[in-house]
N, C-alpha and C positions, 0 to 999 in steps of 0.2 A: 268658657264663653257661654252665656245664656242663649236660649233659642232666639230671643228677640234681637240679639246683637249679631247673629250669624247672617252674612250676606245671602241673598236669595239663591244664587247659583250654588253656593257652598252647601246651603241647607238641603237643596234637592239631592246633592251628591251624598250627603250624610244620611238623609232619611230614605231616599229611594222609594220603594214601595212599602215602607214602614212595617217591616216584619216584627219589630220589637217595640213599637210605640203607636200612639194614636195617629191616624192618617190626617194630615192637615187639610183644611178646606181647599187650599191652593193646589193640592194634588188630586182632588176629586175629578171625576170625568163627567161629561155631559150625559143626559138621560139616554140618548140614542146610542152613544158609543158603549156605555156600560150595558145597555140592554142587549146589544148585538153580541157582546162577550158572553152574557148569560145564555142567550138564545143559541149561540154556537156551542156552548157547553152542553145544552140539553138536546141539540139536534145531532144525534149520534147513533151509531150502530147498536150500542147497548140498549137504547130505548126500544128499538125494533126487536132485538133478541129477547128482551124481557116480555114484550108483548107477544112474541112468537112462542115463548115458553108457556105463557098463560093460554094462548090459542091452541097449542098442542093438547093441553089437558082439558080445556073446557070448550064447548061449542060457542059460537058467536053470541047466541042469546044470553049466555051466562058471562062469557069473557068480557064483553064490552061494558056492562054495568059494573062488574068487578073491577075492571081497570079504572073506570071513572072514580069509584070510591077510593081506590088506592092513590091516584094522582091528586085527588082533592085533599086527602090526608097529608100528602107531601107538601102541597101548596100552603096549608094552614101552618105546618111546622116551619116551612121556609119563610113565610111572612113574619111570624113571631120572632124568629132568630134574625132574619134580614133587617127588620125594622130596628131592632136593638143595635145592629152593626152600623146602620146608617146614622143613627142618633149619636153613637159613641165614637165611631171611626176606628173601632177595634176589629182585628182579624179574629177568626175563630179561636186560635190558640190563646189570644189575649182575653177574649170573652170567657173562655172556659176556666181561667184561673180564679175568677171570682167565686165560682161554685166549688172548685176542687182545691184551691189554694195555690200559692206561688210555686211550690214544689210538687204538690199533688197533681198539677195540670199535666205532668208527664204522662199519666195514664190515658186521658182522652186524646192528647196530642199523638202519642204513639199509635193508639188504636185507629184513629182517623187517618193518620199518615199511611199506615200499612194497608188500611182498607182501600185507599186511593191507589196504592201500588198494586193491589189485587186487581182492580179494574184495569190498570195500565197493562198488566200481564194478559188479562182476559181479552181485551180489545186488540192488543198488539197481535196476539196469536190468530184471532179471527181475521184481522186485516191481512196479515202475512199469508195465511192459508188461502185467502181469496186471491191474492196476487200469484202465488205459486200455481194455483189451479188455472188461472188465466194464461200464464205463460207455458204451462205444461211441464213444469220442473218437478223433480223428484223431491218428496218430503225428506228432510234430513240432509239434502245435498248442499252444494256450494251456493246455489241461488237462494235456497231456503235459508241458509245461515246468514248470507249477506243481506238479504231483505229484512231479516229480523233486526240486525244491528242498524241498518239505515233507517227503517221506520221508527225504531226506538229512539235513535238520535234526533230525528225530526220532531218527536213528541217532547223531547227534553229541552232542545235549544231555545225555542221562544219562551218557554216557562222560566228558563234561567235568566234570560235577558231582562224582561220586565213585562208587566201586564199589557202595556200598549202594543207590544209585538203580537200578543194574542189577539188584540182587537184588529190589527192590520190583516191577519189571516181570516178572521171571522167575517169581515166585511164582504169578502167574496165567497167564503166557504158556506155561509148561511144560505144565500140565494141558490148556490149550486146544489146544495144538499136538498133544499126544498124542491128544486126542479126534478131531481132524480127520484125523490119520494113520490111526486105526482105521477111520474112516468111508470114507476114500478106498480103503483096502485092501479093505474089504468090498465096495465097489462094483466094484472091479477084479475081484476073484475071482468075484463073482456074474455080471458081464458076460462073463467068460472061461469060465464053466462049471466053476469050481473050480481049485484049485491044481494038481491032477494034470494037467489039460489043458495048462496053461502049462508044467509040468515036462516034459511029453512033446514040447512044441513045439521043433523043431530047425531051425537054420539054420547055415550055415557061418560060423565066426567071422571077423570082418573084420580082426582083428589077432592077433599071437601072444599066448599066454597071459601071458607076462611083461610085456607092455605093459598088459594089463588089471590086473595086480598094481600096476604103477607108477601107473596111474590111480586105483585104489582107495586105495593108501597115500598118494599125492601129494595127494589131495583134502584130507586133514586133517593132512598132515605139518607145515605151517606152524603149525597150531594146537597140536600137541603140542610143537613146538620152543620156542614161547613160553608153554608151560603154566605156567611159573614165575610169570607175572603174576597168575594166579589161585591156583595151588597154595600160594603163600607165605601165603595167608590161612588155611590150615588150621593147626591147632595142633601137629600132629606128622606124621611121614612115614607112619604107618599109615593115618591118615585120608586122606592124599593118594593112597595106593595103592588104597584101596577106592573112593574117588570117581572116580579116573581109569579104573579097570578097568570100573566100571559104565557110565561114559560111553562109552568107546570100544569095548570088546568087547561091551557090551550095546546101548546106544541107537544108536550110530553104525552098528553092524552091521545092526540091525533096519531103520534108515532106508535104508541102502544097498540092502538086500534089497527094501524096499518100492519104491524107485525102479526097481530092476531088474525087479520084477514089473509095475509100471506100464508100463515101456517095452516089455516083452515082449507086453503086451496092446494098447497104443495106438500103439506106435512112436514116442512122444514121450519126451524126456528132461527137459523142463521141467515141474515138478510143477503149475505154474499152468495150463499147457496141458492136462495130463492131467486136472486137476479140471474145466476147462472142457469137455473132450471128454466127461466123465462127467455133465455137467449139474448140478454141485454149486453153482454160483452164487456170489453175492457173499459169503455167509457163509464159504464155503471160503476165498476170498481173504483175508478178515479174519483168520481163524485162522492161515493160512499167513504172513500178514504178521507176526503175533506171533513166529513162528519166525525170520523174517528180522531183526526188530527185536532179539530176544534175542541173536542171534549177532553182527550187525554192530556193535552198540554195544560188545560185548566186544572185537571186533577193533580198533575205533577206540580204545578205552581202552588196549589193548596197544600200538598204534602211537604213541599219545601218550606212554606211558612210554618207549618207545624213543627218541623225539626230545626228551625232557626230561632224560635221564640224562647224567652227565658223559661226555665233556668239553664237552657243550653248556653254555654259560654260564647261570647261574641268574638269574632275574629276580624280585627281591623275596623270594621264598621257594619252597619245593618245590612247593606246591600251585599257586601262580600260574604257575610255569614249566610244570607238567604241563597245566594247563587251556589255556594258550596253545598249547602243542604239540598238544594234542588237537584243538582247533578248526582249527589249521593243517593237520593231516593229513586231517581231515574235508573240508576244501576241496579237497585233492589228490584225495580219493576222488570228489568231485563232478566234477572235471576228467576223471578216468578214466572216469566214467560217460558223459560226452559224447563221449569218444573211441570208446566202444563195445567195451569189453573182453569183453563177453558173446559177441562173434562169434568169439572164439578160445578158447572154453571147453575143448575137448578137448585142444588143444595146451597150454593154460595149466596144467592139472593135471599133465601130464607134466613141463613145464618146472620146476614147483615142486620136484619131486623132485631135479632136478640142482642147483638153487640151494641148497635148504634142507638136504638130507641131510648134506653136508659140515659144516655148522654144528652140526647136532644131534650127530653122532658125535664131533666135536672137544670139545664141551662135556661130553658124557657121559664120554669117556675122561679128560678133565682132572680131573673130580671123583672118579670112581670107580676109575680105574686107577692113580692115583698118590697114595698116602696122604700123602707129603711135601708134595704140592701142596694136597691137601684141607685140611690144617691152615691154609693161608694164607687160606682163605675166611672165617675168623673175624676177620681183620684189618679194621679199619674203613677203612684206606686202599686196600684193593683189591689189584690185581696188583702184582708187583715190578718190572715193566718198562712202558715206554710202548708198546712195539710188540713183538709176538712173531712173528717170521718163520715159525716152525713152523706156526702156525695158518693164516697166509696161504698158504703153499706147499701145505698140506693142502687148503685150500678150492679153490685154483686147480686142483690135480691132480684132486680129486674132481669138480669141475664139468666139466672137460674130459673125464674118463672117462665121466661120465653123459651129457654132451651127445653124444659120439661114439657110444658103445655104445647108449644108448637112442634117440638120434636116428636112427640107422641100423637100429634094431630088431634088433640082434645079440643082445642079452640085456637084462636089467633095468637101466635107467639108474639107478634109485634104489639098488639093491644095489651096482652098480658104483661109483657115486660114494661110497657109504658105506665100502666096502671099501678103495678107493684112499686116500681122505682119512684113514681110520682108521689104516691101515698107516703112512702118511707121518708122521702126528702122533705115533703111539705110539713108533715107532723113534727119531724125532728127539728127543722128550722124554725117553725112557728113557736115551739116550746123554747128553743134557745133564744130567739129574739125577744120573746115575751119576758124572759128572765133577765134580759139586758146584756146577754153575753155576745160573744163573737160567733162565727160560723160553727165552731166546735162546741159551743154551749158553755165555754169558760169565760171568765171575766178577764 
């Protein structure tokens, strides 16, 4: 039965959140509903902890401009990928296949899915540790174990149901989180004697400035690279640009700054510990949990899309496949929680830039730099090849450049990986397309 002959109620059941196909206009969300989902995604503990990490290493006179440059970089990447998603109706996993190929898309899908589960584990551990500290339980005990599973399940369930359930939570989580943010900020500034006192506080930076940039940009780089999973629910690219800019240049920047201010005053980068040091109690933890919930459920949703898209086999239907994949990646996140990824937080946010930036720049160039390729995005069957070596060589080159240059603190690993990957991909593809071939340069 063709799509135009499928009754509307049956089509909704079959398509669901369109894990394996273009999202129909009838399934798009209003501007404010989708914006609240994105704002809930970015209003989270991880934004404060990345800002806190930068604030631990750099005094405010350096950390605040570093943060602004990092979030502006994220916003530009997010706008370019998000606009493409709003125009095409594709999720990240379906966008990536045009650059990497129908089978080659497994690489970015697996990398981005596991990256999201890394954040799942990191934020779950921080949220759980904050709860355990509030109730005075022993780490590793029964309460510690039970809270890990309960919080993890709460992160997974709305993501497995559908995106509208994420919106239902975010409508009250976003205002609640903003309220506690302002409360924490006021307590910090009062305790510090005002912003000017913290602004004048100076200590020698513990890292080069470009490493701070990598930390600030790397913290949300994975989020903007998979922004298509949310941006496709906007009805047009203009809505996507407005929503993404307010989220990253606005809300993320303010949160990063708040984390840096808290770290400058308390010396802590974990917002739960900052709140505890300020004596804000269990209410602060509850509001902060809303932020963790609104973000991790979004990340779990995105990871589920990545692992339910072609060439992964479909089970019964799109929605069944997506829900099974979402629960599966949530279980992986729980495993990462017990491994203890929060112990590697500072290294993790830098590592993300080396892994993710080559994917982001490749997808951006594929859609925006090559009009002849952009026309192919309207085809229902996706990319013209199973495997595009140009994308793989670009990713390998970008990762090596970022790992070596950033790892040895020679310069920005994020920018190095993006420049190297971008040059490799653009030159290869321009030659291939000029010769009239496909992505791989063959006829």
